[in-house]
Every structure is written in structure tokens, then in C-alpha cells.
N, C-alpha and C positions, 0 to 999 in steps of 0.2 A: 765635355762642356768647355774644353779649353780651346783658345785661339778663335773663338767665334764672337762676332759682335752681338751685343745685347738686342739689337733691332731685328735680328734674323727670326724668321718664324720657327717655332718649335711645336712639338706635340708631346703628350704623354699617352702611353698605352695602358689601358685598364687591364688588358690581358694580352701582352705582347707576343708576337710570333717568334721572338728571339732571333730575329733576322740581323745577321752581323755583316755589315758592308766590308769589314776588313777581310773577309773570306771571298770577296767578289773576284770572279775570274775575268771580268771586263764589264764594261757598261752595258752590255746586252745580255751577258749570262752570269748574273751574280749567283753564288752558291748559298743554299739555305742550309742552316745546321740541321743535325739529326732530328731534333724535336719538331721542326717545321716539316721535315720529310715524313715524320709519323703522322702529322695533322694533315699534310697534303702530300700523298704518296706519289702524285704526278710531278713531282718537282725536280726531275732529273735533267731537264733542259730549261731553256729560257721560257718556253710556253708550251704547254701539253694540251691536247684535246681529249676526246673521249671515244671509247670503243663503240663502233657502230653496232646497233642491235642485230643487224643481219650477220655480223661476224663475231660471235661471242668468243671464239678461240683466238682471235687476233691479238697479238701482244701489244699492238699499237693503240694509242688513245686518240679517238677521233669523235667528233660530235656532228650533229646535223639533224635535219628533218627525217622524215620516213623514207625519202628517196635519194636525197643528196648526202654525200659524204664529204666532209671538210677535214683538213688536217693542218695543224700548225707546224711551225719549223721545230724539228726535234734534233737530238744529238746524233742520231744514226738514221740511215735510210731504212724506212719501214715498209716501202711499198710504193706503187705509182699512184698517188693521189694528187687531185688538183687542189691548190691552195685556196683557202676561202678568201673571197674578196674582202679587203679591209675597208675601213671607213674612208681612207684616202682614195682608193680605187672607186668606191661608190660616188665620192664627191667629184671625182673627175668625170664620171658618166653624167652626173647631175649637171656640171657645168657645161659639157658638150650639148646636152639635150635642152636645157633650160636657159643657158647663157649665164649671166652673172647670178651669183647665189645670194646676192644682198637682200632678196625677198625674204630671207630668214629672219632678218632683224634681230640679232641678239641684243640682250640687255647689257648694261655696263659690266655685269658679272660674267658675261659670256654665254648666258643661258636664258632664253626667253620662255617665260611661263605662259600658258594660256589659262583656261579654267582648271583649277585644282581637281584632281580625279580621285575617287575613293568609292566607298559603299554608299548606296542610296538608302532611302528610308526602310526598304525591305531587304535589298540585297546589293551586291556590287554592280549590278547591271547598269544602273543610272550613270555612275561615274564612268564605267567602261564604254557606254555608248557615246558619252560626250568626247572621251579621248579618241575614239574611232572616227567621230565626225571631224574633229579638229585636226586630224593628221592626213586628211584626204589630199591636201595640196603638196605633200612632201614626195620626194622620189620614191616610186613604189617599191623598187628592189630593195633598198636599204631600210625603209620603214615597214616592210611586210611583217617582220617578227612581232613588232609592237601592235600593229593592227590585228594580227592573228591572236595575240595574247589577250587584247581587250575584248575581241569578239568571243574568245573561248571563256572568258570570265563571266560573261553574261549568261552562259549556259549552266553555271554552277548553282545549285540550289541548297542541298543538304551538305554541309561542310562544318568541320570542327571550328569553333570561335577563334582559336589560336591560329589556325591555317587562315581563316578569313582576315585576321589582323595582318598577317604576312602579305597577303594578297592586296590589302588596301594599300600599303605603302609601295608595293611592286607596281600597282596600276598608277599611282601618283608619279613615281619615278619615270615610268615609261613616257608619260606625257611631257615631263620637263626634259627628258633625255633626248627626244626627237628633234629638238631645236637647237642642240649643241653642235657647233661647227668649230673645227681646229685643223691647222695645217701641220701640227707637229706629230711626227711618226710614232713617238713614244706613247702619247696619249691616244692616238688612233688605235693602237693595239688594244688598249684597255677598253676603249669605246666598242671595239669590235667584239671583244669578250662579253661585255654586258649585253650587246645585241644577241649573242649566242646564247646567253642565259635565257632570254626571252624565247628563243627558238626552242630551247629545250623545255621550258615550262609549258609550251603550247602542245607538246606531244600528248597524244591521247593517254598513254600509259602513265605519264607524269600527272596529268590532271586527275586520273582516277585514284592515285596513291596520296593525293595531298593531305587528307585527314590523317592517314596513318603515318606519314613522313613529316608531320608538321614541325617537329623540332629541327630537322634539317632544312625545311622550307624557311623557317624563321631565320636560320644562319645564312642562307642564300639572300634572303631580303636584307639582313644587317649588312653583309658584304657588299651587296649591290648598291645599297644606300651609301655605304662609305666610299665606294669607288666613284660614284657619280658626284658626291661631295668633293672628293679629291680632284676630279676633273674640273668642277666649277671653281675651285681655288686656283687651279692652274690657269684658267681663263681670266680670273679676276685680278691676278697679281702679276704685274709686269716682271718678266724675267723670272718666273716662278721656280724653274728647275735650278736657276743659279743662286737664288737667295733663300730657298726654303730647305730647311733640314727637319728631320724627324727624330724625336728623342724617345728612347725606351729603356727598359732594364733588361740586361742579359747576364745571367749568372752573377748578380750582385754589382755589376758596373753599368755606368751610364753608356749608352750607345746612341750614336747619331748617324742617320743614314739618309742618303739623297733621295730626292723625290722619284727619280727614275727606278730606284730599287723598290720603293713602295709600290709603284705601278706594276712591277713584275710579281711582287708578292701578292697583290690583289688578284692578278690573272691566274696565278697557281692555286690560290685559295678557292676562287670561284670554280675553277676546273675540278679541283678535288671534291668540292661539295656536290657538284653535279655527279661525279662518280659515286659518291656515297649514296645519293638519291636513286640513281639507277639500280644500284646493288641492294637497295633497301637496308642500308647500313646507318647506324647512328653511333658514332664512336664516343659519344658523351663528352667531347672535348669543348670547352667553353672558347669561343672566339670573340674578338672585338675588333672593330675597324680602327685604322689609324686616324687620329684626330690632330688637325693642325691647330696648335695652340701658340700663337705668336706671343712674343715677349711684351705684352701690353700691361699697363699699370693697373692691375685689378687686385693688388694686394690691399689689405686693410678692411675689406668688407666684413661687417660684424654679422656673421652667420649664426643661425640657431643650431643647438645641439640636440641630439636625440629625436629628430624629426624625419629622418630618412626612410627609404623603402626597406621593408623587412621581407626578404625572399622566402622565409618560411611561412609566412601567413598568406596564403593563396587558396583559391577554390579547389576542392577535390576534383579531379579530372572526371569530366562527364556531367558534373553538377552545374547549376545555374546557367545553362546553355542559352536559354531564351533571353535572359537579362544581359549576359555578356554579349551576345550577338547584337542585340538592340543598341547597346552602348557603342559597339564598334562600328555599326552602321552610322550612327550619329557622328562619330569622329570623322569619317570619311565621306559623308554626305556633301556634295558639291552645290547644293541649292543656295540660291542668293540669300534667302531669308532663314537659313538654319540658325537656331538659337546657339549663341556662343557658349552658354553654361547649361550644363545638365545638372539638376539637383536630385540626387539619390537620397530619399528620406525613408524613415521607418523606425519602429520601436528598437530599443537595445536588444541585441541578440538576434537581430534579423539578418545579419551578414553583410552589412553596408561596407564595413572596412575591408573584409576579405575580398569582396568584389572589386572594390576601388583598387586595392593593391595588386590584384591579379592583372587588372587592365593596365596599371602602371608597368608592371613587370613585363608583360607581353610587349608593350609598346616600346619599351627600352631595348628588349631582346631583339626586335625586328629592325632596330636602326632609328627609331623615332627620335625627334627632338622634344624632350620633355622633362618634367620635374615632378616630384611627389612629396608633399608636405603633410605630415601627420601630427595633428594636435593630440594632446593627451592630458587628462586631469593631473598626472604626476608632474607635469611641468609647467603649471599655471603660473607659479611664482616668477618664471623666467620672462613672462610677457611676450610669449612667442608671437602674438599677433603683430607686434611691432617689428618683428624680424622676418616675417613670412615672405613679403616681396623681395627683400634683399637676397634671402636664401635662394628663392626660385630664380632670381636673376643671375646668381653664381652657378646654378646648375646648368642653365641653357648654354652658356659659352663653352662649356665642356663637351657639348654635343654639336655645336655649329659655330664655325669660325666667323661667318658673317655677323651673327648676333654678338660674338666676342668683340669685334671691332666697333660695332654701334654702341655697346655698353662702355667700352673704353672711351669713346668720344664723348659720351654723356657725362662722365665724371672727370674728364681731363682738365676742365677749368674750375672745378669745384670739388676738391677732395673730401670736404666735409659731408658730401652726400653719402659717403660710404658708411657713415655711422648714424645718420638721421633716423629718428624715431617717428617721423611724420609719414604715416601710412599712405595718405593721398599723394604726397610728393614722390615717395618710393615707386608707386604704381605708375605715376606719369613719366618719370625720368628713367627708371630701370626697365620697365616692361612696355608700356603703351607706346611711347615715342620710338625705342629702338625696333619694335616689331613692325611699326608702320614703315620705319626707314628701310628695312630689309624685306619688305613685302614682296614676294615674288622670287626671293633669292634662296629661301630655305628649301631643302630637299623633303618633300612631304609635308606632314602637318605638324603643328606644335600642340602639345597636350600638357596641361598643368592639373594635377590631382590634389584637391585639398580635402584630406579625410578628417572626419570627427570635428567639424567646425563647431559643434555644440559643447566640446570640451576645451574650447579656447579660454573659457573663463566666465565671468559674469557678463550680463547684457552690455554694460558700459564698455567693456574691454574690446567688444567685436563691433561696436557701433560704426566706427570709420571703415572697417573692413567690409562690412555689409553694404555701406553707402557706396564704396568703390565697385563692388560686384554688381550692384544695381544701376550704376551710372551710364550715361550715354557713351562715355569713352569706351567702356567695356562692350556695349552693344555694337559699337562701330569698329571693333577689332578686325584685323584682316581676315578673310574668309577661311583660312587654313588653321586659325587659332581656336582651340576648345579648352574649357575649363570644367572639370568634373568635381563637384562638391557633394560630400556626404555629411549627414547629420540627422539627429532626431528632429522631430517637428516641434521645436520650441517656438513659443509665441513671437518673439523678436525676429527670428530667422524666417518663419513662415510669412510674417507680415511684409517684410522687405523683399523677399524673393518671389513671392507669388504676385507681387504688383509689378515686376519687371517683365516686359514682353520678350526680352531676349533670354529668358530663363525657362527651361522645360523641366517640369517637375515629374519625377517617377517614384512611386511609393511601393516599396517592398511589402507593405502591408496589404497591397491590392493583388499580389501574386496569387493566382488560383490555387485552391486547396490541393488539386491534383498534382500540380507541378511541385509544390513544396513537399507533398508526401513522397513523391518519386525521388527527390533529392535526399530526403531524410532516410529513405530506405536504402539508397546507394550508400550513404555514409555509414549506416549501421551494418550493412552487409560487408563493407570493406574493412571496417574497424573491429566488428565483433563476429565476422563470419567464421573465424577459426575456432570460436567457442563451441563446444559440444552442447546440444540441447537447445540452441537458438534455431527455431523453426520460423517459417514464413509468417505464420498467424501471429506470433509474438512480435516480430519485426513490424508487421502492419499495425498492431496495437500501439507500440511504442511511437511509430511515425505519426499516427493520428493525434496522439496526445501532444507531441512536440510541435506539430503543425499549428495547433491552436494556441500555442504560447503558454498553455496550462502546465505543461510538464516542467518547465524551468521554475515557474513560481511555486509549484507544488514541491519541487526539490528544495527550494530555499526554505519553505515553511517546515518541511520535514526535518531538515538539518537544525533549524533553531528550536524546534519543539523537543528534539533529542538532546541538545546541548544546553538549553537554558531552563532550568526547573521553574515551575510556575509557583514560586513561593513569594513572600513578602518583599524580599529585598533583591534577588538575582536579576529579574527583568528590569528593575530600575537601574541597577549597576550597569547592565548591558547597554541600555539606552544612553546612559551618561558617557560611557567609554566610546561607543560608536559615534556619538555627536562629536566628541573630541577628535576622533580620527577623521571623520568626514568633513569637519569645519577647517582643518589645516589646508593651507594653500598647496602644499606639497606633501608627499607621503613621509611619515616619521618612523625611525626605528623604535622598537619596543622600549629601550632604556630611556629614550627621550620622552616617550609617552608617559613613562612611570615618573620622571622628573617633573613633568607638567602637573601630573596627577598630585604629586606631593605639595605643590604650590597653589592648588586651587583654593577658592575662598572658603569652602565649607569643610570642616573637619571630617564630616561624614563620607566625603569623597576621597580621603586619603587611604586608599587601598591599593593593593598590587593588581594591575590590570591583567597580569599573566593568568591569574586564577579565573578571570572572566573570559579571556579570549583562548585559552588552551584548547578548547574543543571546536574552534572556528577554522582550523586548518583546511577543511574541504572548500571554503569560500574565500579565505584570506591568505595571502602570502606573508612571509615574515614572522610567522608564528613558531614553526619549527626551526626555520632557518633564520636565526637572529641577525645574520649579516646583511640581510635585505630589509627594507622598510616594510611596514604594514600597509598593504593595498589589496583591493579586491581582485580576484582572479579574473572577473569579467565585470564590465561597468554595469551590467543589468542588475547585480546585487544591490549596488546603491539605489538604483531606480526602484527596485522591490521595496527596500526600506523606507524610502521617501514617499511611497504611495500608501497612504493609510487603508485604502480599500483592499490592498493586497496583503500588507504586512500585519494588519490588526494591532495587537498589543506590542509588536516589535517596531512600530512606526518610530522613525528618527526625525525630529524637528531640528533643521540646521539654521533656522532663521535667528537664533539667539546664541551667539558665541561669546557672551560675556565672561563665563568662567575661563575659557581659553585665553582671552585677552589679559585677564587679571593674572593668570598663572605665568604668561609670557613676560609680562612687565615685572612681575616678582623675580623671575629668574634674572632678568637684566639688571635690576637694582642689586641683587646679591652678588653677582659674578662679574660685572664689568669693572675694569680698573684701568688706570692710566698706563700706558706702555705694557699692555698685557702679553705681548710676545717678548719683552725684555730686550729690545733693540738697542744697539749702542748709540744710535742716533736717530732722531725722528726727522732729520733733514734729508735722509736718503729715500729716493723714489723706491717703489716696490721692485723694480727690475734690477736695482743695484744691491738688494739684500740677498746675500748668498743663502742657499737652501731655505728659501722663504716657505715653500709648501710644507716642509718638514718641520719648520719653526711653528708654523700655524697649528699643525696636527698635534704638536707637542704640548703647546700652551693654551689652546683654545679647545675647551671640552665640546664634545659632539652636540650636547643639548644647547650650547650657547651659540654655535655656528649656524 
């Protein structure tokens, strides 16, 4: 990071290839360290190809269709093969045949987009057919791989949803890619490699293996997306190779490398991934694309905490196939009037969040530009709704340089925008205007996932957020922008979203009993199949009860009946304690709950809540582990308690929080004091106080903070 001007473009690597330019043997043959060679075993020369299927014993790496064999330049003579025609060669042919190539009409970014391509309402065929039709005017030899790929995709019917997600972005990339033109030999090699990726993906054996090799296919989509984005930045930035550097981490030190080295790294990674695919290997190594992150003034954005994607919460493989496929088709639907928002609704425990997070994870893994924002009851005191659009606008620049520049322009003249709590203004300046500004310059689609909107807080807290989602601005977002929202069917959310024509509603409560039972059987078999004595009839019986939603309610009722004696005092104490827990804006630890209980208005309520809650560990966390706050293991438990028809004598009324308010004020009156942290001077700013966090922890008790 030394000796470079601050205005140079830089990037961070989420999972760097540890590519060290200091080991480069020259501008055309940089050396990759051993860990890259492990990830890309074909990295012995500046560019490798693949073994032709007709020559399984050949030590060379070649690639091509079923009849043609192509070879890249290697470090030693491997045989008498004819070199594959590069983009420059094809372009020369185009010029001699068609004359001036100005008919391609590139955009200012160097790439002209036609209609965005992806999956249609039923499958990928709609988008692929559009791409096929719109490429008819381009030189046949060069565009043949893309035409063949789009044609092949139309024949695919039964395919794993994850593979479908990868194909969606690959189809979109193919359409953008065909309009790229460049005279630079270094980029033309990368363009040629991407073209060969599509040749490879069109092979019959490749198409047949897509579901089984979906993890590797996703990596190919990710690296192809990154490569095309890299090419777009080359075209968009004057003197790109001279002014652009890439930053990563290699063995604990900062590494910067020139764009030409990144180009070679992409070439070798794509080659190696195709080899893995041919050999039906999945080395399980996480890869990520190089991202150009220019030194633009984006510091100071007040982002929300604890709202990001949790990779462990995703659908069990093989389950929810129909719902996942339907959402993926909606994401890549190229129709003019496709709803920009899909609202996935249903009762608590139906799987809305796990579906949404699976979609967000797959979209990210395949190179999509997106963000996932997850609301939670635990964080309602943070007023996350005021930070949502700010946080989303900070995620997108990390995935797309064009959006990064547009966002920097939006805040360049008004730095106060970075901390504004105005939700409508955030939407307009951070998302709507930048997305319109760069419309046509993003590789693929943009997906924003908003999970558990119903847990954002009270109705008043999400009023402005709902008005934005239902607005005409959102309805008129660019055609490649999608917003996936999940929530329970609360009255305010239902009223606003149902009235918006650009919102499509899908209810998990309407999923057929047969599909739900199939998924539940799959879950039980995979999670409990190792237990002896579990037979298919028992699995069927459990799944039938679970499908109707009665199993979960019955489980809660059984736990409460076993834990709460039906005497004169215990049920009343349980209701009082649970009302206290559920009325708090954020989860509280057991010791804090006890402090509040001691300050309640009625002496009859001054008892140890541990005696009441000690048997509730099956449904509440923070009971046996006192280091964590008390919260439900699943939100459906609170729904059960607040529904009188389900919970009966255990019903909790949260409409009256008078006792909690009284106890809170009593604690403040008894414990607050001037200069509680015993600071030497009250004129010092917080940043100037040494060891402030330790001082607060030492002097302010937990129940007061």
C-alpha cells in the first residue's frame, strides 16, 4: 500500500487466490504460488486448456467441441495442434467481411446490453430464446458458442435449483458478452477464454452433469461473472491497465497486483474449473472473484449490525425444490412487466427465512450483485428499519464497481446523507437513483433480500419502509432489479403490499400437502434415519402431523403442561414472567430480568424468575447458559403464546407493559448518578477517553446499560 496515489482503483478479495506479482516471471507469464496451483492445477504456463475427450491419455490440456481441438500457448511443445482463434482474429474476420464494426455500438462502459436474459416464468427457455434472437446479427463464428449455449439451455427441464441459478447468470452474461469489443490483446485472451467456457458448457456430457456438478457449475458462473465485470471495467476506465491495481492479502501482508496479472489468474482459474467439471471433481475449495474497489469516499456509512447472511441457515438439499425454482425463474424472468417485488408470506415456522437465505446464498455464490438484510425481534431496539437501505447500499458496491462509483457520486456533495435516518431519502439517493444511473452496466441481475419484515418492530416503525416498497419509484426500477421480501401475514404488511401491482405474493401456507409431506419425510429421514426402530410408517405419521402445523403447537402445549403445574399460583407467575420477557424491546439476561422483577410495583411479584423458567430450556435459550439472553429458540413459540385459541391458559397478553415500565424507571432512579464512570473531565469526547469500553463495563452494571 506504499507509494500509490489514493485515487488509484483498488480491490479487496473476500477469498484471495494468494496471487503474488512479485513472483512474476514477466508480463505474460506470471508465476502463481503453490496454493493457487493446488486450486488451479493447470497453472504451469501463462494459459492452459483442457484434455480433449478423444485423447484421455494425453498429458496436454486442450479444450474444444466434439470435433475441434484447440490448444493455448504452453511452456513446452505438446503436439501439433492448431491454435484457437482469438477474439482479435475473429474481429479481423468481422471487419473484412462486414467492414466497419461500429454497428456494435458499445455503451460508454464498453458493453452494450440488449434485453436482460434469464429464466422465464416456467424455465430458462424464454430468456435463452430472446438472447438467441438478439445475437443473430453478430459474426457467426465468434458468436456460435453463445448461440449454441442459449439454444441448449432451452432444452433443459428437470434441473437442480442451484444449477438453475448458475445457468440464469450465465445466460445473462452471454448476452452482455457478445457486444463487447476491444483491441487490447491482454483482454482478448480473457474474452476468448470466456467464449471457450460457453463452448464447454454446451457439450452434451456437460449438460447432462449439471445437477450433479452444481457446486462446480456455480464456481464457473462466479468466475465468469467476475471476468466479464473485469473486462467491463477495463473498457470503462481510460488507461485501465496503467492506473488500476488490485489489493488482497497473502500470508498476512498486503499485496497489490496489476490488472494483467488478474486477467491471467482468471484464465487459469476458469481452465481449472472446467477440468474439475470434466473429471467430476469438486475439491471443495471456496473461490471468489477479484473485485475492483476504487478509493472512493464511502467511509462513514452507518450500517446495521447483526443483519447479514447466515450461511448455516439454508434449505436441506433436495427440499423446497418447487418454491426455490419458482423464485429463481422470477429473478431471471426477462418480461417487461415482471413484478419487481416477490412477497413470500406464511405462518411462523413455515420456512420463509431458510428459503430466502438459501436464495441469497446461491445468488452470491454464482456471482450475483446483491444484499441480504435480516430483521430480528432481538434487534428491534436498534431501529434497523432506519438503517436498512444504507446497509444494502453498502453491500452492492462490494459486488459491482459501477454501483460503487454511482453511490460515491450521490454522497460526494452531501456527506450528511451517510447518517440520515430518513428512509425515503435513503431509498432515493442510495438505491433508486444509482440503479437507474448504471442501468445496463451491471453484469446480470440485482437481488435484494429482506427477510422477516414482520420482526422489524411495531406497525409505526415500518410505515415508511412499506410506503417505499409500494411506491411508483420501486415499480419503475430497472428490469434487472428484484426485491424478495418475507414476512408473516400481518394486517399492515398485507394491506400495503397486496395493493401494489408490482408486488407478487406467494404463500407457503398454500403449498400442497403432498409436497410438504415429501420435504418433511426427507428431513426426518436424513436427520433421524440413523436411529434404529424408525420405520417408514412412523416417518409418514410424523410428517402428516407436522405438515398440518399441529405437531409444533402440540409440542409447545406438551412442554408447558409438563413444566407448569396447574395450581393456584404457578400459571399466574409464568404468565407474568413471560409478559415481562416478551414486552422488552430486546432480549435480556436472566440477572437483568430478576432485577426488574425486584422493582415491580406489586410485592407479590418479587420472586426469583429462575424457579419459574428452569424447565423452559426446550423452548427458550439463556436458561441453562446464563451468558446469553433469554429468547425463544424459534419465533413460533411467541406466536403460540399470543394466540389464545392455541395456548389456552398459557396465553400471554403483551398489550399492557405497565409493570415493566415502572420497574425500569425505578432502576434508573435508584442507580443513575452524575459522572457514573468517574471520568477525570466531562469536557472530553468519548473518542478521547482511554479504555472507554472497559471503564463502562466496570462502572455501569448490566441491568442499567
